[in-house]
C-alpha positions as CSV (number, residue, x, y, z in Angstrom):
1,M,7.6,-22.0,-24.9
2,S,5.2,-24.7,-24.5
3,K,2.1,-24.4,-26.6
4,I,0.5,-27.3,-24.5
5,M,-1.8,-24.9,-22.4
6,D,-2.9,-22.9,-25.4
7,A,-3.4,-25.6,-28.0
8,Q,-7.1,-24.9,-29.1
9,T,-7.8,-28.0,-31.3
10,V,-9.1,-31.2,-29.7
11,T,-10.4,-33.0,-32.6
12,P,-9.1,-33.4,-36.1
13,P,-11.1,-30.9,-38.8
14,T,-13.9,-32.2,-40.9
15,A,-14.8,-30.7,-44.2
16,D,-17.6,-28.4,-42.5
17,R,-16.9,-28.1,-38.8
18,R,-13.8,-28.3,-36.7
19,Q,-13.8,-28.2,-32.9
20,E,-11.8,-25.8,-30.6
21,T,-11.7,-25.6,-27.0
22,D,-10.4,-22.7,-24.4
23,L,-10.5,-22.4,-20.7
24,L,-14.1,-22.6,-20.8
25,G,-14.7,-25.9,-22.9
26,S,-15.2,-26.6,-26.7
27,L,-17.0,-25.6,-29.4
28,D,-18.0,-26.6,-33.0
29,I,-16.4,-24.0,-35.6
30,D,-17.9,-23.5,-39.1
31,N,-14.9,-24.6,-41.0
32,S,-15.7,-21.8,-43.8
33,H,-14.6,-19.2,-41.2
34,Y,-11.1,-18.0,-40.2
35,Y,-11.8,-16.9,-36.9
36,G,-12.2,-19.5,-33.8
37,I,-13.6,-20.0,-30.5
38,N,-13.0,-16.6,-28.9
39,T,-14.6,-14.9,-31.8
40,E,-17.7,-17.2,-31.8
41,R,-17.9,-16.6,-28.0
42,A,-17.8,-13.2,-28.3
43,L,-20.6,-13.2,-31.1
44,H,-22.8,-14.7,-28.6
45,N,-22.1,-12.2,-25.9
46,F,-22.1,-9.0,-27.6
47,P,-24.9,-8.9,-30.0
48,I,-25.2,-5.2,-29.6
49,T,-24.6,-3.4,-32.7
50,H,-24.7,-4.2,-36.1
51,K,-21.4,-2.7,-36.6
52,S,-18.4,-5.2,-36.4
53,V,-14.7,-4.4,-36.5
54,G,-14.8,-5.4,-40.4
55,N,-17.2,-2.3,-41.1
56,Y,-13.9,-0.1,-40.5
57,P,-11.5,-1.5,-42.9
58,E,-8.9,1.0,-41.6
59,F,-9.1,-0.5,-38.3
60,V,-8.8,-4.1,-39.7
61,N,-5.9,-3.0,-41.8
62,A,-4.4,-1.5,-38.1
63,L,-4.6,-4.8,-36.4
64,A,-3.0,-6.6,-39.4
65,V,-0.1,-4.3,-39.9
66,L,0.4,-4.7,-36.0
67,K,0.5,-8.2,-36.4
68,E,2.7,-8.2,-39.5
69,A,5.1,-6.3,-37.5
70,A,5.2,-8.0,-34.7
71,A,6.0,-11.4,-36.7
72,S,9.0,-9.7,-38.3
73,V,10.6,-8.5,-35.0
74,N,9.9,-11.6,-33.2
75,A,11.8,-13.4,-35.9
76,R,14.6,-11.4,-35.9
77,L,14.7,-11.5,-32.1
78,G,14.6,-15.6,-32.4
79,L,11.3,-15.8,-30.6
80,I,9.2,-17.5,-33.5
81,K,10.2,-19.5,-36.4
82,P,11.3,-17.7,-39.9
83,D,9.0,-19.7,-41.3
84,T,6.0,-19.4,-39.1
85,S,6.9,-15.5,-39.6
86,K,6.7,-15.4,-43.3
87,A,3.2,-17.2,-43.2
88,I,1.9,-14.4,-40.7
89,V,3.4,-11.7,-42.7
90,D,1.8,-12.9,-46.1
91,A,-1.5,-13.5,-44.2
92,C,-1.5,-10.0,-42.8
93,E,-0.4,-8.6,-46.3
94,R,-3.6,-10.4,-47.8
95,I,-5.9,-8.9,-44.9
96,R,-4.3,-5.3,-45.8
97,S,-5.1,-5.8,-49.3
98,G,-8.6,-5.9,-48.6
99,A,-9.3,-9.5,-48.3
100,L,-11.2,-11.4,-45.5
101,H,-12.5,-8.1,-43.6
102,D,-15.8,-9.9,-42.8
103,E,-13.8,-12.2,-40.7
104,F,-13.1,-9.4,-38.1
105,A,-16.7,-10.1,-36.9
106,V,-16.8,-8.9,-33.5
107,G,-19.2,-6.1,-32.4
108,M,-17.4,-2.6,-32.0
109,I,-19.2,-2.2,-28.6
110,Q,-17.7,-5.0,-26.4
111,G,-16.5,-5.8,-22.8
112,G,-13.3,-7.1,-22.2
113,A,-11.3,-3.7,-23.1
114,G,-10.8,-5.0,-26.5
115,T,-9.8,-8.6,-25.8
116,S,-12.3,-10.0,-28.2
117,T,-11.3,-8.0,-31.0
118,N,-7.4,-8.9,-30.4
119,M,-8.3,-12.3,-30.1
120,N,-10.4,-12.3,-33.4
121,A,-7.4,-11.0,-35.3
122,N,-5.2,-13.4,-33.7
123,E,-7.5,-16.3,-35.0
124,V,-7.9,-15.0,-38.5
125,V,-4.4,-14.3,-38.9
126,A,-3.5,-17.6,-37.6
127,N,-5.9,-19.3,-39.8
128,V,-5.0,-17.6,-42.9
129,A,-1.4,-18.1,-42.3
130,L,-1.7,-21.9,-41.9
131,E,-3.7,-22.0,-45.1
132,E,-0.8,-20.1,-46.8
133,I,1.6,-23.0,-45.7
134,G,-1.1,-25.7,-47.2
135,A,-2.3,-26.3,-43.5
136,A,-5.9,-27.2,-42.2
137,K,-7.8,-24.1,-40.3
138,G,-7.2,-25.0,-36.6
139,R,-4.0,-26.5,-36.8
140,Y,-2.5,-24.5,-34.0
141,D,0.2,-26.7,-33.4
142,L,1.9,-25.6,-36.3
143,I,1.0,-21.9,-36.2
144,D,-0.8,-20.7,-32.8
145,P,-3.1,-17.8,-32.6
146,H,-1.5,-16.8,-28.9
147,N,2.3,-18.1,-28.9
148,D,2.9,-17.2,-32.6
149,V,0.4,-14.3,-33.9
150,N,0.2,-12.7,-30.5
151,C,3.8,-13.1,-29.4
152,C,5.2,-10.3,-27.2
153,Q,1.9,-8.6,-27.2
154,S,-1.3,-7.9,-25.3
155,T,-4.8,-6.7,-26.4
156,N,-3.7,-3.8,-23.8
157,D,-0.9,-2.4,-26.0
158,V,-2.3,-3.9,-29.4
159,Y,-5.8,-2.6,-29.4
160,P,-5.4,1.3,-28.4
161,S,-2.2,1.1,-31.0
162,A,-4.4,-0.1,-33.6
163,I,-7.2,2.5,-32.9
164,K,-4.7,5.1,-33.3
165,I,-3.3,3.9,-36.7
166,A,-6.8,3.5,-37.6
167,L,-7.5,6.8,-36.8
168,L,-4.5,8.5,-38.4
169,L,-5.5,6.7,-41.8
170,M,-8.9,8.0,-41.4
171,L,-8.2,11.5,-40.5
172,D,-6.4,11.9,-43.9
173,E,-9.7,11.4,-45.6
174,L,-11.6,13.9,-43.5
175,S,-9.1,16.5,-43.7
176,E,-9.2,16.4,-47.4
177,A,-13.1,16.7,-47.0
178,L,-12.5,19.8,-45.2
179,A,-10.1,21.2,-47.6
180,Y,-12.7,20.3,-50.4
181,T,-15.3,22.3,-48.6
182,A,-13.3,24.9,-47.7
183,D,-12.0,25.2,-51.5
184,A,-15.8,25.4,-52.5
185,F,-16.6,28.3,-49.9
186,A,-13.6,30.1,-51.4
187,V,-15.0,29.5,-54.9
188,K,-18.2,31.2,-53.8
189,E,-16.0,33.9,-51.9
190,S,-14.8,35.0,-55.4
191,E,-18.2,34.6,-57.2
192,F,-20.0,36.7,-55.0
193,A,-17.3,39.5,-54.2
194,H,-19.3,42.0,-55.7
195,V,-22.7,40.9,-54.5
196,L,-23.7,43.4,-51.8
197,K,-26.1,42.5,-49.0
198,L,-26.9,43.3,-45.3
199,G,-24.9,41.7,-42.6
200,R,-27.2,41.0,-39.7
201,T,-26.6,40.5,-35.7
202,Q,-29.0,38.8,-33.6
203,L,-31.4,38.6,-36.4
204,Q,-31.6,42.2,-36.9
205,D,-30.6,44.4,-39.7
206,A,-26.7,45.3,-39.1
207,V,-24.3,46.9,-41.5
208,P,-23.6,46.1,-45.2
209,M,-21.2,43.4,-46.4
210,T,-20.9,41.3,-49.3
211,L,-22.1,37.9,-49.9
212,G,-18.6,37.2,-50.6
213,Q,-17.3,37.9,-47.5
214,E,-19.8,35.9,-45.9
215,F,-19.1,33.0,-47.5
216,G,-15.3,33.7,-47.6
217,T,-15.7,33.5,-43.5
218,Y,-17.2,30.0,-44.1
219,A,-14.2,29.1,-45.6
220,E,-11.9,30.5,-43.3
221,M,-13.4,29.0,-40.4
222,I,-12.8,25.4,-42.0
223,R,-9.3,26.1,-42.6
224,A,-8.5,27.1,-39.1
225,D,-10.3,23.7,-38.0
226,I,-7.9,21.8,-40.2
227,K,-5.2,23.1,-38.4
228,V,-6.4,22.3,-35.2
229,L,-7.2,18.8,-36.5
230,A,-3.7,18.4,-37.3
231,A,-2.6,19.2,-33.8
232,A,-4.9,16.7,-32.8
233,R,-3.7,14.1,-35.1
234,A,-0.1,14.3,-34.1
235,L,-1.1,13.3,-30.6
236,L,-2.3,9.9,-32.0
237,K,1.1,9.1,-33.3
238,E,2.7,8.2,-30.0
239,L,1.7,4.3,-29.2
240,N,2.1,2.3,-26.2
241,I,3.0,-0.9,-28.1
242,G,5.6,-3.2,-26.2
243,G,4.2,-2.1,-23.1
244,T,2.0,-5.8,-23.2
245,A,-0.1,-6.0,-19.9
246,I,0.0,-2.8,-18.1
247,G,2.9,-0.9,-19.4
248,T,5.9,-2.8,-17.8
249,G,6.6,-4.7,-20.9
250,I,6.5,-8.2,-19.5
251,N,7.5,-11.4,-21.8
252,T,9.2,-8.7,-24.0
253,P,12.7,-8.0,-24.8
254,P,14.3,-4.8,-24.3
255,E,14.8,-4.5,-27.9
256,Y,11.1,-5.7,-28.8
257,A,9.2,-2.0,-28.3
258,P,11.9,0.1,-30.2
259,A,12.1,-2.5,-33.0
260,M,8.4,-2.6,-33.2
261,I,8.1,1.3,-33.9
262,V,10.8,1.1,-36.6
263,E,8.9,-1.5,-38.3
264,L,5.7,0.2,-38.2
265,N,7.1,3.1,-39.9
266,R,8.5,1.1,-42.3
267,L,5.1,-0.6,-43.1
268,T,3.0,2.6,-42.6
269,G,5.0,5.7,-43.2
270,L,3.2,7.4,-40.5
271,G,6.1,8.7,-38.5
272,L,5.0,6.8,-35.3
273,L,6.7,7.5,-31.7
274,G,7.0,5.0,-29.1
275,A,5.6,6.3,-25.6
276,G,8.1,7.8,-23.1
277,N,6.2,6.1,-20.4
278,L,4.5,2.9,-21.5
279,V,2.7,2.5,-18.1
280,E,1.1,5.9,-18.3
281,A,0.5,5.4,-22.2
282,T,-1.3,2.2,-21.4
283,Q,-4.0,3.8,-19.1
284,D,-3.9,7.5,-20.7
285,V,-6.8,8.2,-23.3
286,G,-6.2,11.8,-23.5
287,G,-5.4,11.7,-27.3
288,F,-8.9,10.1,-28.0
289,V,-10.7,12.8,-25.7
290,Q,-8.4,15.8,-27.5
291,L,-9.7,14.2,-31.1
292,S,-13.3,14.2,-30.0
293,G,-13.4,17.4,-28.7
294,V,-11.9,18.8,-32.2
295,L,-14.3,17.0,-34.2
296,K,-17.0,18.3,-32.1
297,R,-15.8,21.8,-32.7
298,I,-15.5,21.1,-36.5
299,A,-19.2,19.7,-36.2
300,V,-20.6,22.7,-34.2
301,K,-19.1,25.3,-36.7
302,I,-20.3,23.3,-39.9
303,S,-23.7,23.1,-38.2
304,K,-23.8,26.7,-37.6
305,V,-22.9,27.4,-41.1
306,C,-25.8,25.1,-42.4
307,N,-28.1,27.1,-39.9
308,D,-27.2,30.2,-41.8
309,L,-27.6,28.5,-45.2
310,R,-31.1,27.3,-44.4
311,L,-31.8,30.9,-43.0
312,L,-30.6,32.9,-45.9
313,S,-32.4,30.7,-48.3
314,S,-35.6,30.8,-46.3
315,G,-38.8,31.8,-48.0
316,P,-38.1,31.9,-50.9
317,R,-40.9,34.7,-51.0
318,S,-41.8,35.1,-47.6
319,G,-38.6,34.6,-45.9
320,L,-35.0,36.2,-46.3
321,G,-34.6,34.5,-49.6
322,E,-31.2,36.0,-50.2
323,I,-29.7,32.8,-51.7
324,N,-31.1,29.7,-53.4
325,L,-29.7,26.3,-52.4
326,P,-30.0,23.9,-55.3
327,P,-33.2,21.7,-55.4
328,V,-32.5,18.1,-54.8
329,Q,-35.9,16.4,-54.0
330,A,-39.6,17.5,-53.1
331,G,-40.1,18.7,-49.9
332,S,-43.5,17.6,-49.1
333,S,-46.5,15.1,-49.6
334,I,-49.0,17.4,-49.4
335,M,-47.8,21.0,-50.6
336,P,-47.0,20.7,-54.1
337,G,-43.9,22.8,-55.3
338,K,-42.6,22.9,-51.8
339,V,-38.6,22.3,-51.6
340,N,-36.7,22.0,-48.3
341,P,-33.0,22.5,-47.4
342,V,-32.5,18.5,-46.8
343,I,-28.9,18.8,-47.2
344,P,-27.7,21.3,-44.6
345,E,-30.8,19.3,-42.3
346,V,-28.7,16.1,-42.5
347,V,-25.6,17.9,-41.9
348,N,-27.1,19.5,-39.0
349,Q,-28.2,15.9,-37.5
350,V,-24.7,14.7,-38.0
351,A,-23.4,17.3,-36.1
352,Y,-26.0,16.6,-33.1
353,E,-24.8,13.1,-33.5
354,I,-21.1,13.9,-33.0
355,I,-21.8,15.7,-30.1
356,G,-23.3,13.0,-28.3
357,H,-20.3,10.9,-29.2
358,D,-18.1,13.4,-27.7
359,V,-20.2,13.0,-24.4
360,T,-20.0,9.3,-24.7
361,I,-16.2,9.5,-25.0
362,S,-15.9,11.6,-22.3
363,L,-17.8,9.5,-19.8
364,A,-15.9,6.2,-21.0
365,A,-12.4,8.2,-20.6
366,E,-13.5,9.5,-17.2
367,G,-14.6,5.9,-16.3
368,G,-11.0,4.4,-16.5
369,Q,-9.5,3.0,-13.5
370,L,-6.2,1.9,-12.6
371,Q,-3.7,0.7,-15.1
372,L,-6.2,0.2,-18.0
373,N,-9.5,1.8,-19.4
374,A,-11.9,-0.7,-20.2
375,F,-14.2,1.4,-22.3
376,E,-11.6,2.0,-24.9
377,P,-14.0,0.0,-27.4
378,I,-16.7,2.6,-27.2
379,I,-14.4,5.4,-27.4
380,A,-13.0,3.5,-30.5
381,H,-16.9,3.0,-32.0
382,S,-17.6,6.5,-31.3
383,L,-14.6,8.0,-33.0
384,F,-14.8,6.2,-35.9
385,E,-18.6,7.2,-36.7
386,E,-17.8,10.7,-36.1
387,I,-15.1,10.8,-38.5
388,R,-16.7,8.8,-41.0
389,H,-20.1,10.4,-40.7
390,L,-18.3,13.9,-40.9
391,E,-16.3,13.0,-43.6
392,R,-19.4,12.0,-45.6
393,A,-21.4,14.9,-44.6
394,L,-18.8,17.3,-45.6
395,R,-18.6,15.8,-49.4
396,T,-22.4,16.0,-49.4
397,L,-22.9,19.2,-48.2
398,T,-20.1,20.5,-50.9
399,D,-21.4,18.5,-53.8
400,R,-25.1,18.7,-53.1
401,C,-25.5,22.0,-52.3
402,I,-22.5,24.7,-51.7
403,V,-21.6,24.2,-55.6
404,G,-24.8,24.8,-56.8
405,I,-25.7,28.0,-54.6
406,T,-26.8,31.1,-56.3
407,A,-27.6,34.8,-55.4
408,N,-30.8,37.0,-55.4
409,T,-28.4,39.9,-56.2
410,E,-31.0,42.4,-56.9
411,H,-33.0,41.5,-53.9
412,L,-30.0,41.6,-51.9
413,R,-28.9,45.1,-52.9
414,E,-32.6,46.5,-52.6
415,Q,-32.3,45.4,-48.9
416,V,-29.4,47.5,-48.2
417,W,-30.5,50.6,-49.8
418,N,-34.0,50.3,-48.2
419,S,-32.4,49.4,-44.6
420,V,-32.4,52.0,-41.9
421,S,-29.0,50.2,-40.8
422,I,-27.2,52.2,-43.2
423,V,-27.5,55.1,-41.2
424,T,-24.3,53.8,-39.3
425,A,-22.1,54.8,-42.2
426,L,-23.3,58.3,-41.7
427,S,-22.8,58.3,-37.9
428,P,-19.6,59.8,-38.1
429,V,-20.9,62.9,-39.7
430,L,-24.3,63.0,-38.1
431,G,-23.0,62.1,-34.7
432,Y,-24.7,59.1,-32.6
433,Q,-27.6,61.2,-31.5
434,T,-28.7,62.7,-34.8
435,A,-28.2,59.4,-36.6
436,T,-30.6,57.7,-34.2
437,R,-33.4,60.3,-34.8
438,V,-32.9,60.2,-38.5
439,A,-33.4,56.2,-38.5
440,Q,-36.3,56.5,-36.1
441,E,-37.8,59.0,-38.5
442,A,-37.2,56.7,-41.6
443,L,-38.9,53.7,-39.8
444,E,-41.9,55.7,-39.0
445,Q,-42.3,57.3,-42.2
446,K,-41.2,54.2,-44.2
447,R,-38.8,56.5,-45.9
448,S,-34.9,55.9,-46.7
449,I,-32.2,57.5,-44.9
450,P,-30.5,59.5,-47.7
451,D,-34.0,61.1,-48.6
452,I,-34.3,62.4,-44.9
453,V,-30.6,63.3,-44.9
454,R,-31.0,65.4,-47.8
455,E,-34.4,67.0,-46.9
456,E,-32.7,68.1,-43.5
457,G,-29.4,69.2,-45.2
458,L,-27.2,67.0,-42.6
459,M,-24.9,66.0,-45.3
460,S,-23.5,67.4,-48.7
461,D,-24.6,65.5,-51.4
462,E,-20.8,64.7,-52.1
463,Q,-20.4,63.7,-48.5
464,L,-23.6,61.5,-48.9
465,E,-22.4,59.7,-52.2
466,A,-18.7,59.0,-50.7
467,A,-20.2,57.5,-47.4
468,L,-22.6,55.2,-49.2
469,L,-20.2,53.8,-51.6
470,P,-20.0,50.0,-51.6
471,E,-16.5,50.0,-51.2
472,H,-16.9,52.4,-47.9
473,L,-19.7,50.3,-46.5
474,I,-17.7,47.2,-46.7
475,H,-14.0,48.2,-45.6
476,P,-12.3,50.2,-43.3
477,W,-13.2,53.9,-44.0
478,I,-13.9,57.3,-41.7
479,P,-15.9,60.1,-43.9
480,V,-14.2,63.5,-43.7
481,V,-16.4,65.9,-41.5
482,E,-16.4,69.2,-42.7
483,E,-15.6,72.2,-40.5
């Protein structure tokens, strides 16, 4: 394959600058950088966000592992020289070790369906490979970003494949964070197993439960989400690598696509699969939509839990005051002694952000046209932010809040016995209408339910005592109705 059309260096490099060229002309490149002209143009074209590709190490490593796999496969297929392949592989391994991530400098939000990111990767890998063989940066006549590093590839199969690999790596950490939070709630479930309290529906007194049951619910909610996340994660394992431009596999030999899956699995151990229909897989972003929906589900549920924690700890003297959240900072610049539930509040805000990102991803997915979705950059950026912020929020909530929660046990018990709602436990004996009357009288006279029941002789002491046993209040049980 001729390299005349793609050779980018038009003048010999100097110590400080080198000149590269493309179809639009020439640019001077700071010779301290490993990226080239395509990256330089993208830096000028997309000064949108301070978040670059290099801010997401999993994404950089995913790009590098794809380039490494391609170099190995292309050498075996006789498409690039063995020495060139080795230099590229060595360069990719260096990048995957954590080096030079700041050279992946293009902004995450960019036009061009991710072309600038792929070009950035090609240029950095090429120049690191040149360094590996002792050549100067920009000597693309020796190792070329397009003909060698990008051989048998297109942005349209590399970019979405890299996103998926990065997401698979990031989701491992998120799953661990979810399990960490669920385990912390489970510890509290055990700790509060015998703390009796009132349940509430629609913010009104309902029937008794234990604080342990309440916290156990939170643990189970999160464990259910771990399973749903695993199902969404599985959808990301199918790659369109080898499809090149639109999925037809143009400019690749038939052996390339399956060989890439084998090599990627050897390098990553992720259990990746080749898409059955590469044309469909190149334009379909359904897996990303599915994942975003699951992340939104998790965020909504954990935000609801944080709402509960804030409400249960409200007061502390004029609110519910059932639990105490650990104080982590002063709550007011004017009210001395005030402490706010700042950790649940920040998790709430992360949830709101994730809900917004989900809307963005939905619109970007719908906006795809024909054989390619041009808006994968905003999808990738949104998903990476969702996962990173959610993982950090969960660990912050666990470490700075959940593990330090304490119960106001006596206050909770008093609320139960002073509540009119315990008449529900007596309803099978009294009947609904009588129980309603007793409840109304208790409210009007500000008396307890047991006092009125005893005074009117509605139940024997044995019946009353049995019905109000804590274990009968919080578990399935029906009192015996005397004939």
